[in-house]
N, C-alpha and C positions, 0 to 999 in steps of 0.2 A: 729654693723649694723644687721639687720633681714635678715633671709634667704630669698633668692629670688625664692625658689621652693619648692615642697613637700620634696624633697630628700636633704640631706646634706651629704657631705663627711667628714669623719674624716682621717686626715694625719697619725695618728698611727695605720696604719694596718688596719683601719676600725673595729677595736674589740671593744666591749662595754661590760658592765656588766649590768645585770637586775638590778632592784631596789637594792640597796646596803645592806638594811637591811633584804632583803628576800633569796638572792641566790648570791653566788659569782662565778656562771657558767659564762663562757666567750661565747659571740656569735657574729656573724657577722651580721651586719646591710648590706643586699645586695642590690645592685643598682638597682633602680626600674625606670621605664618610665610609665607615666599614660598619656593616650591621650583620649579626650572626643570627640564623635562624636553625631549627633542627635540620634542614636541608644543607646548609653551608654557610659560606660568607658572600655577601653581595658588597663590593667595592665600587663607589662611585667617585670619579676624579674630574675636577673642573679643568680643562685645558683648551680654551679657545684659541683658535687659530691653528691647531694642530689638525693634520689630515690623516686620513685613512692609510694613504701610501708611505708615510713616514714614521707613523707611530709604531714602536717596537715595544711589544711585551713579552718578557721572557722570565721563565722559572726555571732556576738551576740552583740545585744543592740547598734547597728550602728557601731560597731568596726570590722573591718577585721583584722585577725590576721595570718600571715604566719610564720609557724615553721618548721624547718627541720634538725634533727640531721644528722650529718656527721660523720662517722668513717674512720680511715686510715686502709686500708686493703693491705698493702704494704708486698711482700713477703720478709722474711729475716729482718734483724736489719738496721736501718738506721745509716748509717755513717756519714751524713751530711744533714742537713736540714736548709732551709731558710724560709719556710714559715710554718704556724701552721694552721692546720684545726680546725674548731670550728663548732657548730650549727648555723644555720641561724634563724634570728627571725626580725620580722617587723610588726608594727600595724599602720593602717589608720583608721581614721573616714569615714564613708560611708554616704552620704546624704540620706535621706528618699525617695528621687525621684526615687531611683533605686530599681529595682525589684530583691531583694536578692534570692528569690526562684529559679529564673532562670539562675544563674550564672552557667558558665562552665569554666573548668579548664583543661589545657593541659601542661605536662611536655616533652620537647623534648630537648635532648642535653644541658642539664643543664639550660634550660630556660623555667621559668614557664610563661604561657600565660593565664591570667585570664580575661574573658569578663563578664560584669555585665551590662545587658540591662536596659534602663530606664523603669520605669513603664508606662503603657499606658497612664494614666491620665497626665504624665509629658511629653510626646513626642509632638512636635510642629504638628499642625494640621491646614489644610486651612478650614474655615467656608465659606460654600456656602450661597449666597444671594438668598432667595426665591422670586420669583415674585408672588404678590398677585394678 
C-alpha cells in the first residue's frame, strides 16, 4: 500500500542509513508537517538537540535538504541509556512555483519553521474586467 502522506514513520526508532554504498552513518528522519496556503508552504520539523550553528538548510536543483548533526554533551559517564542520538537528515522536492530566494527559517525550542513563499506569477489573482 502506498504512503498517503509526504512523511512516513519507521517503527524501528525512526533511524535510517544514507545510501548503503556511500556511508554507514546513522541519521534520524525528523517528523515534518507541510502546510500549503495561498502565500506558499510552511514546513515545520521536529529536530530537538540541533543547534543553529550546525543546522544546514540547502535548496539546490529543486531539492530541499535539511541536515543537522547532534552531539551528546552530558556531564559524566552514561550509566544507562535508552535512546540514541543521531544526526537529522531529510530531503524534499520543491516545486518550481515557489520562490526559493525568499525562503526564511527559524529554529525555536527544537522546532524548525521554514517558510517558502510562492512566486508572484504563481499566486492567485483576480483579473478585473475593463469597460470599453
